[in-house]
C-alpha positions as CSV (number, residue, x, y, z in Angstrom):
1,X,0.2,-0.2,0.0
2,X,0.7,4.1,-0.8
3,X,-0.4,6.7,0.4
4,X,-1.7,9.2,-2.5
5,X,-3.5,13.2,-2.2
6,X,-6.0,13.6,-4.2
7,X,-7.2,17.0,-5.2
8,X,-11.0,17.8,-5.6
9,X,-12.5,21.3,-6.6
10,X,-15.5,21.7,-8.6
11,X,-16.5,18.2,-9.4
12,X,-13.2,16.9,-10.9
13,X,-11.1,15.0,-9.1
14,X,-6.8,15.9,-10.0
15,X,-2.8,14.4,-8.2
16,X,-2.1,18.2,-8.2
17,X,-3.7,21.1,-7.0
18,X,-5.4,23.7,-9.2
19,X,-3.1,27.0,-9.2
20,X,-5.8,29.0,-7.6
21,X,-2.3,32.1,-6.9
22,X,-0.6,31.7,-3.6
23,X,-1.7,35.3,-2.9
24,X,-5.3,34.1,-2.8
25,X,-5.0,31.3,-0.6
26,X,-7.3,32.1,2.6
27,X,-5.1,32.0,5.4
28,X,-6.0,33.7,9.2
29,X,-8.8,33.5,10.9
30,X,-10.2,36.9,10.3
31,X,-10.4,35.4,6.3
32,X,-11.8,32.4,7.2
33,X,-14.3,33.9,9.3
34,X,-15.4,36.5,5.6
35,X,-16.3,33.2,3.8
36,X,-19.7,33.6,3.8
37,X,-19.5,36.9,3.0
38,X,-16.8,36.8,0.2
39,X,-16.7,35.0,-3.8
40,X,-14.5,31.7,-2.9
41,X,-13.7,28.8,-4.4
42,X,-13.5,25.8,-1.7
43,X,-10.8,22.8,-3.4
44,X,-10.7,19.8,-0.8
45,X,-7.7,17.9,-0.1
46,X,-7.6,14.2,0.8
47,X,-4.7,11.8,1.6
48,X,-6.1,8.3,0.5
49,X,-4.1,5.3,1.3
50,X,-4.2,2.6,-2.4
51,X,-2.7,-0.2,-3.9
52,X,1.1,0.3,-4.8
53,X,0.4,-0.8,-8.4
54,X,-2.5,2.2,-8.6
55,X,-2.8,4.2,-11.8
56,X,-4.2,7.4,-11.9
57,X,-5.2,7.3,-15.4
58,X,-7.1,4.1,-14.9
59,X,-10.1,5.0,-12.6
60,X,-13.1,6.8,-13.4
61,X,-13.2,10.2,-12.1
62,X,-16.5,8.4,-9.8
63,X,-14.1,5.5,-8.7
64,X,-11.7,8.0,-8.1
65,X,-14.9,10.2,-5.4
66,X,-15.8,6.8,-4.0
67,X,-11.9,6.7,-3.0
68,X,-12.1,11.0,-1.5
69,X,-14.9,9.2,0.6
70,X,-13.4,6.9,2.3
71,X,-10.5,9.1,3.4
72,X,-8.5,8.8,6.3
73,X,-8.2,12.8,6.7
74,X,-9.2,15.9,4.4
75,X,-8.0,19.9,4.3
76,X,-9.7,22.4,3.0
77,X,-8.3,24.8,0.8
78,X,-10.3,27.9,0.5
79,X,-9.0,30.6,-2.3
80,X,-10.7,34.1,-3.2
81,X,-12.6,34.8,-6.6
82,X,-11.6,38.0,-8.7
83,X,-14.2,40.1,-10.4
84,X,-12.8,42.3,-13.2
85,X,-8.7,41.5,-12.6
86,X,-9.3,42.7,-9.1
87,X,-9.4,41.1,-5.7
88,X,-12.9,40.6,-3.6
89,X,-11.4,41.4,-0.2
């Protein structure tokens, strides 16, 4: 068995975190409290145990979603979305 990370953005699963820009990540307590007031996107990071011969390309999106549902660790990353090239905050 080996441990991998999968990332869920909207309805798709990927092996790498989608690029939304580091400067737009919400990390302070004040930022996180404002999530309901601003336009944000969430990327969920799942830690999953898979067989040694696991091949990401051989799994459908539905199968990958099921793997994420049984993951042992989930981290939600929130990003500020921009409007007209200006940050909302």
